[in-house]
Every structure is written in structure tokens, then in C-alpha cells.
N, C-alpha and C positions, 0 to 999 in steps of 0.2 A: 329705806323700806325693808331691806334685808335685815338690818339691825333690829327693827321693830318686830319682825317675825321671830327672830331668834330670841328676843327678850320674852315675848309672849309664849314661846314654845318651851321655856324652862319650867313652866308650871306643871302640876300633876296632870297626867293624861291616862285614859283607860287602857291605852296600849303603850307599854314602855318603848321608848325610842331615843335616839341620839341625833341631834341636829348638827350638820356640817355646813358652815356658811360659805357661800361663793358669791361675793359681792362683785359688781361690775360697774364700769363707768357708762357703758352704752348697752342698751338691750340687745344689740346685734352681737355682742360678745357671748350671749347665752350658750350658743352651740359649742364654742370652744371650752366654756366652763364645764359643760356636760361631759365632753370628751376627756378633759383632765381628771374629772372625778372617776370616770370609768366604772368599773365594777365595785368601787368602794362604797357605793350607796345602793339602797334597795328601792328608793323612789325619789323622784325630783319634785320639789314644790317650788314653783316659780312665783315671783312677787306680783305678777300680773299676767294677763293673757298675751301681752306683747312678746316678752322673751320666750314664753312657751311656744308661740307660733313660729318664731325664728328657729328655735331648736327643732321643732317638728318638721319644718320645711327642709332643714339641713339633713334630716334623716339620721340623727344621732341618738334618738331616744330608744335605747335598747331595754329600758326598764320602765315600769309604770310612772306616769307623770300627771300632775295636776297643777292648778294655779289658784292664787287668791282672786276671787271674782271682783269685778268692778261694776257690775250691773246692780239693779235693785237699789238697796239702801245707799250704796256708794254714790250712784248717780243722783239719787234724790237728795243726798246731803249736799252735793255740788249745786243742785238747783235751789236748795234752801239758801245757801250762801249767796247765790246770784240774786235771789228775791230781796235780800236784805240790803242790796246796793241799788240805789235809785237809778244808776246809769245802766243797769242790766235789765233785759227783758227775758225771763226764763223760756218764753215760747219762741224767741228769735236767737237761737244759739247754733253753733257748729260743734259736732261731737265726732271724735275719732275712735277707731278700734271696735267699739261696741256694735252689735248687730242691730238691724232695724227692729226685730222682734223684741229685743231686750229694751230698747229705747221706748218703743210704743207701750210696753207693759209698765215700765217705771212711770212714764208720763200719765198713763191712764189711771194708775192707782192714786194719783194726786190731782186728777181732773185737769190736766194741762193738754193743750192741743199741740200736735206735732206737724201741722201744715207748713210751718216756717222753720222747721228744724232741718239742718243740713248734716248729712252723715258721710263719713268715709270709713267703711267697715273693714277694709283690708289693712293688716299691719304693714308698716313701712318704716323707713328711716326717719329720724327726727326732722331732717330738712324737708322731706316730702310732706310730712304731716303739717309742719309749720306753714309751708306754702299754701296748703289747702285752706287752713284757717285764715291766714292773712289776706288771701285773695277775696274771700267772702266778706270779711270785715271791712276792707277798703271799698268794696262795692256797696256797702250799707245794707247787705243782706242779713247780717247778724249783729248782735250787740255784745257778745262775749264768746270766747272760745273755751270749750270744755275738753281738756285733753287727758288721756291716760298715761302719757309718756313724759317723764321728768325732763328729758333733754329738749323735747318740743316746747314745753312750757317756758324753759329758759330762753329759747330763741324768740318766742312770741313776746315775752316781756321786754327783751332787748329791742324788738321792733316796735314797741309801743302799742301792741295789740292787747286789749283787756283779756285776761286769761284766768281761768280757775282750773285747778287740778282735781281730777276725780281720784279720791283716795279711798281705800277700803276701810270699812268699819272694823272695830275690834272683834265684833261677833263674826264677821266674815273671815278674819284671820284665824280665829279659834276653830271655826268650822273647817277651814281648809287644812289646818294642822291635823285635826282629827281624821279627816278624809285621807290625807297622805299617810298617816300612821297605819290606818286600816289597810290601805293599798300595799304598804311595805310589808305588813304582817302576812297578807295573802300571798305576796310575791315570794316571801321566804318559804312558805308552805309549798308553793308551786315549784320553786327551784329544787326542793327535795323530793319531788314526785318521781316515782319509779319510771325508768325508760328502758325498753328492750330494743337492741339493734340486731338485726339479722344480716349477716354478710354471706352472699352466695358467690361462688367462683365458677362461672360457666365452663372455663377451660378444664376443670377437674371432673365435670360430668361425663360419664361414659355413655357413648351412643353406639349403635350398631356399626356406624361408619367410621368411628374414631375410637380406637383402643390404644391408650398411651402406655408406655412401659411402666411397670410397677415401681421400679427404682426411681424414675424421674418423678412420678406422682408423689411418692413418699418424701423425697427431698424438697419438692415444691411445697407440700403441705407443712413441713417443718419450718421452712423459711417464712411462709405466710403466717403461721401461728406465732412465730417469734416476733415478727413485725407487729401483728395485732396486739400482742402482749405489751410491747413497748409503747404503742399508742394508748392502750387502755390504762397503763400505769400513769400516764400524764393526766388522765381525766378521772382517776380513782375509780376505774371500772374493772369488771371481771370478764374473762373470756372462757368459753367452753366450746369445743368442737361438737357439732350436732351429728354430722355424718361425713362422708368422704369429700363433700364439696361445699359445706356451709358451716358457719360459726355463729354462736349466740353471745352477745355482749350485753351486760346489765350495768346501768349507770343511773345517775340522777339527771333530771331535766337541766339543771343549772350547768353541770359539767359538759353535757352534750351540746347545749346552746353555745357555750364558750368555744367549743372545738369546731363548730359548724357555722360560725358567724351568724348566730341567731337563726339556725335552721335554714340557711341560704345555700350552703354547699354540703353535699353528703360527706360524712366522715370516712377516713381511711383511703378513699378512692385515689386521690392524687399521689400519696406516698407509695401505695402498692403499685401504681402504674409506673412511677419513677424508678423504684428499686427492683421490682420483679417483672416489669413489663406485662402485667396482667390487668385485664379489665374485670372489675368486680361489680356486683349489684348489691345495693343496700336498701333496707327498709327499716324505718324507725317507728315504734309504737309506744304510746303512753296509755296508762290505764289506772283504774282504782285498785286492781290486783295484778299480780305477776302474770296470771293466765290471760287476763284481758289485754295487758300490754303486749304480750307475745302474739296474741291473736291479731291485734292491730298492726304489729310489725310485719306479720305474714301478709296481711292485706296490702300494706304499703309496698312490700317487696314485689308482690304480684303486679301492682300498678307500675312500678318502675321497670319491670321486665317487659311490660307490654307497651311502654311509651319510650320514645327517644328523648323526651324532655327531662331535665333534671328536677323540675318541680314535682311535688306529690310524693316525695320519698319518705314523708313523715305524716303520721296521723295522730291527732290529739286523743285525749281519753274518751271523747265521745265518738271517735272514729271518723272525724272530719279532717280532711286534708287542707286545713287553713293555714298551714305554716308558710311564711313568706317565700316566694320564688327567688332564685338567685339573682343578684344584681350583676348582669353581664353587660359590660360596655359594648357599644357597637364595634364590630371588628372590620378591619379593612379587607377589601377583596384580595385574596391570595391566589397565586397561580395554582392551576389544577395539579393535584398530586398524581403521580403515576399509579396505576392500579396495582394491587398486590401481586398478581401473577406476573406483571411486567417487571416489578422490582425483583421478585424471586428469580425470574429467568435471567436477568442481568447479573445478579450475584452468582448464580450457578454457572453461567458462562465464564465469568472471570475466575472462578475457583477451579474450573476444569474438572476432568474426570478424576475422582478419588475413590478408593475402596472404603475409606472411613466416612461416617456421616459428615455432611458439610456443616461446620460450626463457625460462626462469626461473632464479633462484638461490634459496638458502635464505631470504634476507631477504624478497624480495617474495612468495615462495610462502607464507611464514609469515603475512604480512599478509593474503593472500587467504584462507587457511584458518583464520585466527584462532588460530594456535599460535605458540610461540616459534621462533626460527630453528633452535635445536638440534633440536626436534621435527620441523620442516620438513625439515631435512637428512636425518633418519632416514626420513621418508616418501618423500623423493625417491630415496633409496637403494632403498627398497622398489619404487618404479616401475622403477628400473634392473634390479633382480633379476628382475622379472616381465616384462621386455621392453617396458615402456610408456614408457621414456625412455632417452635416450642421454646419458652424461656427456661434455661437450665439454672440450677441453683447458683447463686453468686459465687464467683471464684475469689475467695478471700486470700489476701496476701499479707505478709508482715508490714508492707509499706502502708503509711497513712493514706486516708482519702477513701472515696467511694469504692466498694468492691467491684471488680470487673464483671459485668453481666454478659453472659454468653447466650447465644441463640442457636438452636439446631434447625437448619432449613429443611423443610419437608418438600424436597424436590420431586417426590413421587407424584405430587399434585400437578406437575407439569406434563405428565404423560410419559409413555415409553421412550420417546425420542430424547428427552432431557434427563430422565431418571437414571441414577446410578445402578 
């Protein structure tokens, strides 16, 4: 069937396209084939609804997809072949995969009754579908099995069950090829759509209660801009500072989608947290113009600032937040973490009285708290998010590996008793 589609697709089409074959032995391999092709294709055309359904349920369709239909003329062609064999009764058949609405429409168009037609609408493995048809035939409820699945037909024929395969017509294949070419062309245009990303750094916002040292702010801004430039380079984007606490990134929808797992995770957030210990807020906007995209990005940023949930950080060109929410697996119950003030008090107590500001990194904080450096790094980030510590610019050394990240403990938050 894949070969047939490929041969028909070599003819002239209104939309120039190139076909890439991905043949399989079993329809259940469809999801793996899609993953292997990855971003190398603009649209997937499946040979029938069955492999399409397996790929859809596996959640691997990150690009537009369609399939060659087996309803309508394809089903009527199978019924015509059944009527030409005196052993078969077209009104006493079992049919798989197709929906009841599709079957009733096809039968109604040629004045056949569906009262004795048995359906299994859900896609399943060939063994399950074969068992459905064979059980009905052995009970005498049907005269012939009509199947959309090649492997199911082979099993039924070996079991001696009268079987006819529902095959698509040439017109259906040509129509599906044209539809997929149009979907691919639209996808290409959509991938090049302008996207604006706004990155806001709450830690850099000045408030009456928190005035951070100018030197520290400038060093942190430089480190953050360097990191954003590195990330932007990977996605062919551009970065501009907007003010003292926010940045604007321009890119295409395709490059941002690749960097965010299809708009499921906000960009930049994890790396900034890992390397600088900062929590940032991100809003993504798409639009027909740069001004419209930036307006949507600001609206998305405002939504992310007022919500603790990761979803809704992106708005499409119509201003709708219909981008997929992140797929977060269920997390096991973890022990309650000590509160920020408690962590700060324990660190301050172990460091003792010093005239200089209290500065720690993940390794010595872990030694003092009796936890691993990884856990200590997470606890230090908690202090930063609660305003109890400042991340200092990374301490770069000639040695290879991750730069040593230092944190300045704000022991003043503990009150006069513990403050230096």
C-alpha cells in the first residue's frame, strides 16, 4: 500500500512536494516510524486510519498528519466484490475500524440495510480484530469479514474465514496526497511565523524593600544576557535587553517549538535556574506583525506571572492560549523541605560570626546541612526565590567543568539576633 501511494505521488501536483517512504510490517510500528522521521518531514500521510490512530494515541504526531480514507467508495467497492460471490451476503458482514456513521452512509447510498452489520470501530492489533470477525462468522452471524488491516486479513484467511480487504480507490489516494501536500505547505508557512519571547527576571526588579548592590546587578545582567545569547544562537533567534529586568527574543515558530518540546515547557527557564540560580518568567506571543506578536507575548507573560501553573505561557496569533500544557509525569511524594528561614538560620549558625558577608556554594552548603551538593543546590535556589540569598556571578576558573556558583546569604532577614 505504501508503494502504491509512492507511485501515485510521483505524478504532477499543484503543490511541489517530495515523498519519503516509511514501510512497515505491522500498523503498530507506525509510531516508531514517525519518531524516526522526526523533523525531517512536514506532514505525515498514513496508508489508512489504523496506523494514524496508533501514532496519534502514542502522542508522537508533532506535525500535521492525515490518512488515506477507507470509507465511502472504498467500502462500497468491497461490498460490490462481496455481491459478486454467491457465498457472501453484503447485508450480513462484520467490519472493523470504520465508524458507524461512515458505514451507514456508505450502505445508505446503495440502498443496503445495516441491521445485521457488526462493527468494531476502535483500532486494535491484528489478533484482536481477527478474533472479533472469526467469532461472529463461526456463530453464523455474518457471511464475510470486511477488514481494513492487512495482517488481520492474513490471519482470517489462515483460519478459513471468508475475508475481503477494504482497499482505497485511486481517487482517494490522489485526494489524500493533495490534502497532505497542502497541509505540508501550510505547516512550512506556519513554522516561519514570527514569534516574540519576553523574559522577565523578578530578582532584578527594584522594590522599596529590596535595593540590591549595583555591582551585583550589573554582573548578574551580563551573565544572564550571555546565557540568553547562547540559547538564542541555538534557535537562530536574536536577543535585546528591554530594561533593567527584562529581555526580548525574536525567533520563528519552528525554532521555538523545537526548543520547547512543542510549546510544552517554557524556554530558558531550566538552564537559567541551573547555572545562575534565578527564577525567570517567560511569555511567548505569535502574530501577523511584530507589534501584534509582542502584544500577545506581554499578555502571556502577565498570565504566567499571575498563575503558578506552567501552562498558558504562550498565545497564538489570535491571542488564544491553546498551546499544549506540559506533560508532567506523576511525582512521588517527597519529604517536606525545610522552610527558607530555617535553612538560612542553620547555614548562618554553622558559618558563625564573620565581618564579611556570608557566602556559600552548593558543596560547602551541603556539608553544613548534611545533604548532597545536588540537594544543597536546590535548597539554595529556594533561598533565592524567597529573597533570602543572592546568586553571585559564576566564579570561572581555568579548570574544566561547570563554573562554581556562589550565593550571598541575606542573614539580615533573620532579625537582629542572627544578623552580622
